[in-house]
C-alpha positions in Angstrom: 86.5 92.5 124.5 85.7 90.1 121.7 85.2 86.5 120.9 88.0 84.6 119.1 88.1 85.1 115.4 85.9 82.7 113.3 88.8 81.4 111.2 89.2 77.6 111.0 91.7 76.2 113.5 94.6 75.7 111.2 94.4 79.2 109.7 93.9 80.8 113.1 96.9 79.0 114.6 99.1 80.1 111.8 98.0 83.7 112.0 98.0 83.8 115.8 101.6 82.4 115.9 102.7 85.1 113.4 100.9 87.8 115.3 102.3 86.8 118.7 105.8 86.7 117.3 105.5 90.1 115.8 104.0 91.6 119.0 106.8 90.1 121.1 109.4 91.7 118.8 107.5 95.0 118.8 107.1 95.4 122.5 108.4 92.5 124.7 106.4 91.8 127.8 103.4 93.8 126.8 100.0 92.1 127.1 98.3 92.7 123.8 94.6 91.6 123.1 95.5 88.9 120.6 91.9 87.6 120.2 90.5 91.0 119.5 93.2 91.8 117.0 92.7 88.6 115.2 88.9 89.1 115.1 89.5 92.6 113.7 91.8 91.1 111.1 89.1 88.5 110.2 86.5 91.3 109.8 88.9 93.3 107.6 89.6 90.4 105.4 85.9 89.5 105.0 84.8 93.0 104.2 87.8 93.7 102.0 86.6 91.2 99.5 83.5 93.3 98.7 84.5 96.8 99.7 88.2 97.1 98.7 89.1 98.6 102.1 92.8 97.9 101.6 95.1 96.9 98.7 96.7 94.2 100.9 94.8 91.0 100.2 96.4 88.3 102.4 95.6 88.3 106.1 99.2 87.1 106.9 100.5 90.2 105.2 98.0 92.4 107.0 99.6 91.5 110.3 102.8 93.5 109.7 101.5 96.0 107.2 98.4 97.0 109.2 98.4 95.6 112.8 102.0 95.9 113.8 102.5 99.1 111.9 99.6 100.7 113.7 100.7 99.4 117.1 104.2 100.7 116.6 103.1 104.3 117.5 101.8 103.3 120.9 104.9 104.7 122.8 104.1 108.1 121.3 100.4 108.3 122.0 99.4 110.7 124.7 96.2 109.9 126.7 93.3 110.4 127.2 92.0 110.8 123.7 93.1 110.1 120.1 91.7 111.2 116.8 92.5 109.1 113.7 92.1 111.3 110.6 91.2 109.6 107.4 90.9 106.3 109.3 89.8 104.3 106.3 89.7 100.7 107.5 90.5 101.8 111.0 94.2 102.2 110.7 96.0 103.0 112.9 93.2 104.0 115.4 91.3 100.7 115.8 94.2 98.5 116.7 95.5 101.2 119.0 92.0 101.4 120.7 92.0 97.6 121.1 95.4 97.7 122.8 94.6 100.7 124.9 91.0 100.4 126.2 91.7 103.4 128.6 92.0 105.6 125.5 89.0 107.3 124.0 89.5 107.0 120.2 87.6 108.7 117.4 87.9 107.3 113.9 87.2 110.0 111.3 86.5 109.4 107.7 84.3 110.9 105.0 83.8 107.6 103.1 80.4 106.0 103.8 81.4 102.4 103.1 84.5 102.7 105.3 82.6 104.2 108.2 79.9 101.5 107.8 82.7 98.9 108.2 84.1 100.7 111.2 80.8 100.8 113.0 80.1 97.2 112.3 83.6 96.2 113.4 83.4 98.2 116.7 80.0 96.6 117.4 81.3 93.0 116.8 84.5 93.7 118.8 82.6 95.2 121.7 84.9 98.2 121.5 83.2 100.8 123.7 86.0 103.2 123.7 85.7 104.0 120.0 83.5 106.6 118.2 83.1 106.5 114.4 82.4 109.9 112.8 81.7 110.4 109.1 82.7 113.8 108.0 85.6 115.8 106.5 88.2 116.9 108.9 87.7 120.5 107.8 84.1 120.3 109.0 84.7 118.4 112.2 83.9 120.4 115.4 84.2 118.3 118.5 83.3 119.7 121.9 86.8 119.1 123.3 90.2 119.0 121.6 92.3 115.8 121.4 95.5 115.0 123.2 96.8 112.9 120.2 95.9 113.3 116.5 97.3 110.8 114.0 97.0 109.9 110.4 98.8 107.6 107.9 96.6 108.7 105.0 97.8 112.3 104.4 100.4 113.4 101.9 102.3 116.6 102.8 103.0 117.2 106.5 102.2 120.9 106.4 98.8 120.3 104.8 97.9 117.7 107.5 99.0 119.9 110.4 97.0 122.9 109.1 93.9 120.7 108.7 94.0 119.4 112.3 95.7 122.1 114.3 92.3 123.4 115.6 91.5 120.0 116.9 94.7 119.5 119.0 94.9 120.3 122.7 97.5 122.9 123.6 99.7 120.3 125.3 98.8 117.6 122.7 100.7 116.0 119.9 100.2 115.5 116.2 101.6 112.2 114.7 102.1 111.7 110.9 102.9 108.2 109.9 105.0 108.1 106.7 107.2 105.9 104.6 109.7 108.6 104.0 109.8 112.2 105.1 111.0 114.9 102.7 111.5 117.5 105.3 112.4 120.5 103.1 109.4 119.9 100.8 106.9 119.2 103.6 107.5 121.9 106.1 107.4 125.0 103.9 103.9 125.9 104.9 104.0 124.9 108.6 102.6 127.4 111.1 105.1 129.1 113.3 105.8 128.0 116.9 105.7 124.3 116.4 108.3 121.8 117.5 109.0 118.8 115.2 111.0 115.6 115.4 111.4 112.6 113.1 111.3 109.2 114.7 112.1 105.8 113.0 109.4 103.2 113.5 110.7 99.6 113.7 107.9 97.3 112.5 108.7 93.6 112.8 108.4 91.6 109.5 107.9 94.7 107.5 110.5 95.2 104.8 109.8 98.8 104.3 110.9 102.1 105.8 108.5 103.6 108.3 108.8 107.0 109.9 106.8 108.9 112.5 106.8 112.7 112.4 105.8 114.1 115.8 104.6 117.7 115.9 104.0 119.5 119.2 101.8 122.6 118.9 102.8 124.1 122.3 102.2 127.8 122.1 101.8 127.7 118.3 98.1 127.2 118.5 
């Protein structure tokens, strides 16, 4: 999908070793596209210096905080399509798309500098299964609904679900990535008829709590 990252050999070897170890701990035996993930990491590091795409500055730290964290949701992604709402620097949608080329992924963000980065990254990575859309989620009207909708950029769960419910397929799933989930405070305004479960995400090398809230619309749409 992409050429090896342009880092110098020593830096690349260190980052590749760290990434491979994290991927092996995350999902043993899975064939991840290491070259493509490292190339994306290099692009993110390069653009971040000028555009402030992420507060994480060190590429070695980005491996766990961004790459492994994004890929930890793979077992819960339902094909054939995924919408990443408030994608920012492409997280989690872009790493997921690299790992699952069979998945059609849409990266949605209203910020111009971030969508410019995403388009350039997709072009350099040769990621043909990704579409970048610049708009607000409230204004987005795709031709078909998505089987998976995800975000790690929203605050309250009920606000996120209400914003994206019209974009989710009847048998689809909505995934909210969170550090902590304050259930009583975040479900007060959820629409009726939804099923909800809270799943722990185990991210290698990340010394922080990560949680995935999975919402199934079912007949609630």
